[in-house]
C-alpha positions as CSV (number, residue, x, y, z in Angstrom):
1,M,1.8,61.9,-8.4
2,T,5.0,60.6,-6.9
3,R,3.1,58.4,-4.5
4,V,1.0,57.0,-7.4
5,A,4.1,56.4,-9.4
6,S,5.8,54.6,-6.5
7,L,2.7,52.3,-6.0
8,T,2.7,51.6,-9.8
9,K,6.4,50.6,-9.6
10,L,5.7,48.4,-6.5
11,S,2.8,46.7,-8.1
12,T,4.9,46.0,-11.2
13,R,7.5,44.4,-9.1
14,L,5.0,42.4,-7.1
15,L,2.9,41.1,-10.0
16,P,5.5,38.6,-11.3
17,I,5.9,37.3,-7.7
18,L,2.2,36.8,-7.3
19,I,1.9,35.1,-10.6
20,S,4.8,32.9,-9.7
21,S,3.2,31.9,-6.4
22,L,-0.1,31.1,-8.1
23,V,1.5,29.0,-10.8
24,S,3.7,27.1,-8.2
25,V,0.7,25.7,-6.4
26,P,-0.4,23.1,-9.0
27,A,3.2,22.5,-10.0
28,F,3.9,21.6,-6.3
29,A,0.9,19.2,-6.3
30,D,2.1,17.6,-9.6
31,A,5.5,17.1,-8.0
32,A,3.9,15.3,-5.1
33,M,2.0,13.1,-7.5
34,D,5.1,12.3,-9.5
35,W,6.9,11.2,-6.3
36,V,4.0,8.9,-5.4
37,Q,4.0,7.5,-8.9
38,K,7.7,6.9,-8.7
39,M,7.3,5.1,-5.4
40,S,4.5,2.9,-6.8
41,D,6.7,1.9,-9.8
42,S,9.8,1.3,-7.7
43,M,8.1,-0.9,-5.1
44,R,6.7,-3.1,-7.9
45,N,9.6,-3.2,-10.3
46,L,12.8,-3.1,-8.3
47,N,14.5,-6.0,-6.6
48,Y,15.1,-5.4,-2.8
49,Q,15.1,-6.8,0.7
50,G,14.6,-5.0,3.9
51,D,13.7,-5.1,7.6
52,F,10.9,-2.9,8.9
53,V,8.8,-2.4,12.0
54,Y,5.0,-2.3,11.9
55,V,3.1,-0.5,14.7
56,Y,-0.7,-0.9,15.1
57,E,-3.2,-1.0,17.9
58,N,-0.4,-0.6,20.5
59,Q,1.4,-3.6,19.1
60,L,4.8,-3.6,17.4
61,E,6.0,-6.3,14.9
62,S,9.4,-6.7,13.3
63,M,9.2,-8.1,9.8
64,Q,11.3,-8.7,6.7
65,I,10.2,-8.4,3.1
66,S,12.0,-9.7,-0.1
67,H,10.7,-8.7,-3.5
68,Y,11.8,-9.1,-7.1
69,R,10.3,-8.9,-10.5
70,D,11.3,-10.9,-13.6
71,A,9.8,-11.9,-17.0
72,H,7.2,-14.0,-15.2
73,G,6.0,-11.3,-12.9
74,E,6.3,-10.3,-9.2
75,K,7.3,-12.6,-6.3
76,E,7.3,-11.5,-2.7
77,R,8.1,-13.0,0.6
78,L,7.2,-11.6,4.0
79,I,8.4,-13.2,7.3
80,S,7.8,-12.3,10.9
81,L,11.0,-11.7,13.0
82,N,9.3,-11.7,16.4
83,G,6.5,-13.6,18.1
84,E,4.9,-16.6,16.4
85,A,6.9,-17.7,13.3
86,R,4.9,-16.8,10.2
87,E,5.8,-16.6,6.5
88,V,3.8,-15.3,3.5
89,I,4.8,-15.9,-0.1
90,R,3.0,-14.3,-3.0
91,D,3.4,-14.7,-6.8
92,N,1.0,-13.9,-9.6
93,Q,-1.3,-16.8,-8.9
94,N,-1.0,-17.8,-5.2
95,L,-0.8,-16.4,-1.8
96,T,0.7,-19.0,0.6
97,C,0.7,-18.5,4.4
98,I,2.8,-20.8,6.6
99,W,2.6,-21.2,10.4
100,P,5.4,-23.6,11.4
101,S,4.4,-23.7,15.1
102,S,0.8,-24.8,14.4
103,R,1.9,-26.9,11.3
104,K,-0.6,-25.1,9.0
105,V,-0.4,-23.9,5.5
106,V,-3.1,-21.7,3.8
107,V,-3.2,-21.3,0.1
108,D,-5.3,-18.6,-1.4
109,L,-5.6,-16.5,-4.6
110,S,-2.9,-13.8,-4.9
111,R,-4.1,-10.4,-3.9
112,K,-1.9,-7.3,-4.1
113,N,-1.8,-5.0,-1.1
114,R,-3.9,-7.4,1.0
115,F,-1.3,-9.5,2.8
116,S,1.3,-7.0,3.8
117,P,1.3,-3.9,6.0
118,I,3.3,-2.2,3.3
119,F,0.5,-0.6,1.2
120,I,1.4,1.0,-2.2
121,P,-1.3,2.8,-4.3
122,E,-1.5,1.9,-7.9
123,D,-3.8,4.2,-10.0
124,I,-2.3,7.6,-8.9
125,T,-4.2,9.7,-11.4
126,R,-7.5,8.3,-10.1
127,L,-6.7,9.2,-6.6
128,E,-6.3,12.9,-7.5
129,K,-10.1,13.3,-7.6
130,F,-10.6,12.3,-4.0
131,Y,-7.3,13.2,-2.4
132,E,-4.9,16.1,-2.3
133,M,-1.2,15.3,-2.6
134,K,1.3,17.6,-0.9
135,L,5.0,17.8,-0.7
136,L,6.0,18.5,2.9
137,G,9.8,18.6,2.6
138,K,12.7,16.2,3.2
139,D,13.7,13.9,6.1
140,R,16.0,10.9,6.8
141,V,14.9,7.3,7.4
142,A,17.4,4.5,8.1
143,N,20.2,6.9,7.3
144,M,18.8,7.5,3.8
145,D,17.5,10.8,2.3
146,A,13.7,10.8,1.9
147,V,11.0,13.1,0.4
148,V,7.8,13.4,2.5
149,V,4.4,13.4,0.8
150,H,1.0,13.7,2.4
151,I,-2.1,12.2,0.8
152,D,-5.0,14.0,2.4
153,P,-8.7,13.0,1.7
154,K,-11.1,15.6,0.3
155,D,-14.0,14.2,2.3
156,K,-14.6,12.6,5.7
157,Y,-15.1,9.1,4.4
158,R,-11.5,8.1,3.9
159,Y,-8.2,7.9,5.8
160,G,-5.1,9.7,4.7
161,M,-1.5,8.6,4.3
162,K,1.9,10.1,4.7
163,F,4.9,8.6,2.8
164,W,8.6,9.0,3.2
165,I,10.0,8.1,-0.2
166,N,13.7,7.4,-0.9
167,E,15.0,10.4,-2.8
168,H,17.4,8.3,-4.9
169,N,15.5,5.1,-5.9
170,G,11.9,5.9,-5.0
171,L,11.4,3.0,-2.6
172,M,9.0,3.6,0.3
173,M,11.0,4.1,3.6
174,K,8.2,4.9,6.0
175,S,4.4,5.4,6.0
176,N,1.7,6.6,8.4
177,L,-2.0,5.8,8.2
178,I,-4.0,8.8,9.4
179,N,-7.6,8.7,10.5
180,E,-10.3,11.4,10.2
181,N,-9.1,13.1,13.4
182,G,-5.6,13.5,12.2
183,E,-4.3,10.6,14.4
184,V,-1.7,8.1,13.2
185,V,-3.3,4.7,13.6
186,E,-0.7,2.6,11.8
187,K,3.0,3.0,11.1
188,V,5.5,1.2,8.9
189,M,9.2,2.1,9.0
190,F,12.2,0.4,7.4
191,T,15.3,0.0,9.6
192,S,17.4,-1.4,6.7
193,L,16.9,-1.8,3.0
194,K,19.1,-3.4,0.4
195,L,18.6,-2.8,-3.4
196,F,19.7,-5.5,-5.8
197,S,21.0,-4.6,-9.2
198,G,21.3,-6.3,-12.5
199,D,20.5,-10.0,-12.4
200,D,20.9,-10.2,-8.6
201,K,17.8,-10.8,-6.6
202,P,16.7,-12.3,-3.3
203,V,15.9,-16.0,-3.1
204,I,12.2,-16.6,-2.8
205,N,10.8,-20.2,-2.8
206,T,7.2,-20.1,-3.9
207,T,6.6,-23.7,-2.8
208,P,8.6,-24.1,0.4
209,P,9.1,-27.7,1.7
210,I,6.6,-28.8,4.3
211,G,6.4,-32.0,6.2
212,D,3.6,-34.6,6.2
213,N,2.4,-33.3,9.6
214,Y,1.3,-30.0,8.1
215,T,-2.4,-29.3,7.4
216,V,-3.0,-27.6,4.1
217,L,-6.1,-25.5,3.6
218,R,-7.0,-24.2,0.2
219,Y,-9.5,-21.4,-0.2
220,H,-11.2,-20.6,-3.5
221,S,-12.8,-17.3,-4.6
222,G,-15.2,-17.6,-7.6
223,D,-14.4,-21.3,-7.9
224,S,-16.4,-23.2,-10.6
225,S,-17.6,-25.7,-8.0
226,K,-21.1,-25.1,-6.6
227,S,-20.2,-25.1,-3.0
228,F,-17.5,-22.4,-3.3
229,A,-19.1,-20.2,-6.0
230,A,-19.1,-16.6,-4.8
231,D,-22.5,-14.9,-4.8
232,N,-22.2,-11.7,-6.9
233,S,-25.9,-10.8,-6.5
234,W,-25.4,-8.7,-3.4
235,Q,-25.3,-5.0,-4.1
236,L,-24.4,-2.0,-1.9
237,G,-27.1,0.7,-2.0
238,R,-24.7,3.5,-1.4
239,T,-20.9,4.0,-1.2
240,P,-18.6,7.0,-1.2
241,G,-17.6,8.2,-4.7
242,G,-14.7,6.5,-6.3
243,F,-15.1,3.1,-4.6
244,W,-15.5,0.0,-6.8
245,R,-16.0,-3.7,-6.2
246,E,-12.6,-5.4,-6.5
247,S,-13.7,-8.9,-5.5
248,V,-16.3,-11.1,-3.9
249,M,-15.1,-14.1,-1.9
250,K,-16.9,-17.1,-0.3
251,R,-15.2,-19.0,2.5
252,K,-16.3,-21.8,4.8
253,V,-16.4,-20.8,8.5
254,P,-14.0,-23.1,10.3
255,G,-15.6,-25.8,12.4
256,T,-19.1,-25.2,10.9
257,K,-21.1,-26.0,7.8
258,H,-21.8,-22.3,7.2
259,F,-20.2,-20.0,4.6
260,M,-19.3,-16.3,4.7
261,H,-19.2,-13.9,1.9
262,Q,-16.8,-10.9,1.8
263,I,-17.4,-8.1,-0.6
264,F,-14.2,-6.0,-1.0
265,N,-14.4,-2.4,-2.3
266,T,-11.6,0.0,-2.7
267,D,-10.8,3.5,-4.2
268,G,-7.2,2.5,-4.8
269,L,-6.0,3.7,-1.4
270,D,-8.7,3.0,1.2
271,S,-10.8,-0.1,1.4
272,L,-14.2,-1.2,2.6
273,S,-15.2,-4.8,3.4
274,I,-18.7,-6.1,3.8
275,F,-19.1,-9.5,5.5
276,I,-22.3,-11.5,5.0
């Protein structure tokens, strides 16, 4: 009887702990999602300027990004700090790429998350169906406190991501792109980051001055002219769940009379491009 009573007391004490542990699992996931949502909002709505390194395919690039948002929308400027001089400027309408060494300017339609190695997911709730979001703890990046979140795919058709999010303002400080084998294939890490407040903002010229010796190339997607009209009749027979067609683009192959179509599909985090 004494032993039974002791076990009853023990189970009474353990029950709240077990219930607490079970309840904390979804709460922990919700916290991770909240941090990713905060990062998405901060990267799109705050005014900032920072230097970062981008590592991919055994290459390392040093870059600078300037971003601000006002009543007219977002404006962003990305410049390369090593190697060939390059500059990319994006606003709500245009994406302008400038190569001073080759005297070339390319003007295209603005596309979020398609011109910069800094990728920020948008529809966080949608991602929950295909990815698990986990809080891994805290760390420090560029002498700033960060919360670490892992976005892990639920199937084998997608890559995962790991984000280091500034604990105070929600800006992304570091990210890893992780393949299906758990290997990091791309890295982005800020080495400095300045946050502007009030009416202060970085200077971004959306139409930088260019000389007469520059060649300007203008690409059009879905243009009303017959020669550049994108063909939307192509259909993919099967794609992983959650992917949707974001755009279809038609471009002329340089130096030829031929055109190429690109069908771009995404699930909000990963992307799939088909070239025809």
